[in-house]
N, C-alpha and C positions, 0 to 999 in steps of 0.2 A: 495624479490618482489614475488619469487616462493610460499610464502606460503598460499596465498588465494585460489590458483588453486589446493593445495594439502589438503586444509582445508575442513571439512564436513560442506558445506553451504545450508541452506534450509529458503526461505521466512516463518516469523513465524506470521506477522501481521502487519496490518496498522492502526495507531492509528490518531485518529481526534475528535473534541470535537462536542456535541449535545446540544441542549436546553432543552430537556425533553426525559430523557433516556427511559421512559417507552412507550412514544409515538415512538420513535424510534425503539424499539424492536418490538413493535406491527407491525410497518410498514414494518420491514425487516421479519416477521416472515410470516405475510399474504401476502405480495406481492412477495417476494424474494424466500420463502420458507426455510429461513435461520433458524436456533437453536441457542438456548444461551448453551454456553458450560459451562460458570461459570460466576459469579456477585461477586463484592465485595464492600464494603461500608467502606471510610476511614473517619470518622467525624473528625478525629484530623486534618486532611488535608482539610477537607472540599471538598470532592470530592468522586465520586461512578464510577465506571465503568462496562461494561459487555462486555463478548466475545461472539460474534458469528459467525458462519459459515456453512459450509455443510458436516462437518465431525469432529472427535476428532481432538484437537490441535495438539498431538502429532503427526499426519500425516497431515493435512489440514490447508490450508492459512485460518486465521480469520480476522475480524474487531475487534478492540479494542474501543468501545465508552466511552468516558469519559465526565461524565458531573460533572460541577464545580458548588456546591452550589450555587443558586440564579442568576446564569449568562444563561439567556434565549436565548441568540442569539450571533453568532460570524460571524465574517467578513471574507469570504472564498477567498478573494481577486481574480486575474486572474492568478495565476500562477497554482493553482491545476488545473489538467485536468478532469479527471473522473475515475471513477471504472468500471469494466466491470464483468458483468454476463452473463455466457453461460446459454441458455436454449433452449429446443427441441421445443418450440413454442412460438417466440417473440410476435405474436398477442395476444395470450391468457394470456401472461403476462402483456403486456400494458394495455389491457383492466380489468386484476386484478388493476393495479396500478391506472386507472384512477376511479374505482368504489370505491378504498379507499382514494380519495382525493389526489393523486399524480398528479403532473404537467407533462404532456406528452410534450417534447420540440422537438420532431421528431417523427412523426407516422413511424409505422413499415413499413418496404421497403426495396427493393435490393437497395445496393451500386452501385452508377455508375460507370458502366467498369467492375464490379465484379457480382459473384452469392450470396455473402454474404448477409443475411438479418440482418437490425439491427434496433435500436430504441434507443433513448435518452429519459430518464425521469429523474425527480428529485425529491428527498425525503423531507420530512418537513422542514428539515433545509437549503435546497437548494444545497445538494451535489449532482452533475451528475454522473448519470449512464448509462452505454452503455450496451444495451442488445443484445445480439449477439446470432442467430439461430447455434445451433449446434447438433450434435448427443449426446449420453449419454457419460457423463464424471465423474470421482469421484471428480474433482475440479471444478466445476463452476463457484467460485468465481477466477478469472483467471488473471486480469491485474489492474494495478494502473500506471496512466498517469499523467507525471509531464511534464511542460513545461520549456524549458531551453533555454539560451539566446545563447550558442555556442553548437552545437550538437558534433562536433569531440571532444572538449575538456571534453564535459560530457559522452562519450563513453569511452575515454580513461582512465577517472577516475575511473567509475564504472569495467571495465577490470582490471586496476592495483591494486585499492585499496579494492576492493570487490569480483575479481575474477570472474566476471560474462562474458559471452560471449555476443557479438552481433548476436543475432540468425537472426535476419533478418533486413532489411531497407525497409520502404513504403515511396515511393516517390509520393508527390500528386502535382506536380507544377500548375495545373489547380486551385488548393487551395490554394497553396502558402504555404506549409509546408512539412516537412519530419518528419518522427518518426522511432528513433532506438530502436527496441524490444530487451531488455536484460534480461539474467535470466541464471540460471543454469540449466534449462531443459524448454521443452514447456509448463509445468502445469501451473505454474504461471510466468508472466512476467512483468517488469517494464519498460514501454513507455515513452521514453525521446523524446518530442515534441518541433521541431523547427519550427517558426513560421516565414517566411521572414523576415529580418530586424529588427525582435523584440529581444532586447537583455537582458531587464531586465523585472521582472515582480513583482508586490505587492503579498506578501505571507498572509496577513491577518492573524488572529490569531484563525483561527480554523483547519487547518489541522497541524498535531503533525511531525509525522513520520514513516519511516517504520522500523521495528526490524527483524532481520536476525541473524541466529544461526551461532556459532562459537564454535571451539575446544579448543581456546585459545585467550582470549580478550588480553592479552599482546602481545604476537606476533603480532596479528592482530591490535591492535593500534600503534605497532611501523610502520607496513608495511602504514598505512593508514597516520601517521605524514609524513612520506617520500615523499608520493604522496601530500598530502596536500601542501607542500613546494613547489614541482614540478607543480601543476597545481590549486592550491587555495582551500579555505575551510580552516577549523579548527576543531581541536578535542575540545568539548564543555564538556566532562566529563571523567578525564583520567580512564584508565583501571581499575577497582576494584571491590571489592562487595557493594550492595548497604546497605544500614543503614536499620536495622530492617529486611530486607528480607534475603540477604546473596547471591543474586543471582547477578553474577559476569557480568559487562557490560561495554562497553565501548562507547561514542556517539559523532558524530561529524557532520558537515556540508560539503557538497559536494562544487565546485565553485559557484553554483547558489544559496547556501543557504538553499537547502532541507536537511533536518536531517534522518541521520541513526543512529540505535542502533543495535550495535553487542552484541547477547546474549550467555553466556555459555551454550554450549547443554545441558551438565549435569544437571547443575543449573535449566534450562528450565523445565525439565522432572519432576526434584524434586516438582517443582512450581505446576505442574500437577498431581502429587502425582503418578508417573508413576516410578516404580521400575527399575534400570538399569539391563540389563542383565548380569549375569557372576560374 
């Protein structure tokens, strides 16, 4: 159980499905300033995908957009919270989103009780993005928020199975929710949101998973198996190489049914065409 804390971990990308790949790429490029780092089409499996972010994937968090042939819409469910992008001017970004046909669900302005300026918008597929005003940062794509039915259990799972730290808790009794911010550092965080009294959510079929790097999928898989037995969840793909690609992964569900994929760090760099040093 000490292995995850000593491992080399980093958030690689979050994966979800979209109904029109070109439409989403255009929206994220023009509204958020993201850039495409790579695309691939897999006709044999009838899907294509694109990776987008604010810098090279070897060092930045990315979104992996998946388009399945002839599927134009998905059910997002009510368990997925939102994705967060930081910007130096929330008001300007919201106006761009509005001009490009995006849906503004919360106008920009300060959060009650603090100085943060935020807004909420929806992309063409209905995914919610929180826009938060901050100074310059190398990692503007900075948070994924998932809703959980038992916050203490979820925090314990991500600490033990994935080696994350609880970076901070945000208590909002007036709005009847609490968020645990989990991560390896402050640049990218996983927000676990608990709404008072709600223990289950509909996952839908739109959101897929988060991918995180590891130096050893086999050791990591054994730790996850132990923590699954203690807290819930299960391994969905045993540790080993993916057919055709060779990248070693292990995938599993947490106690709330959210999926994580651990990806071999060296194999991931090979996928990106990055030569290892030494």
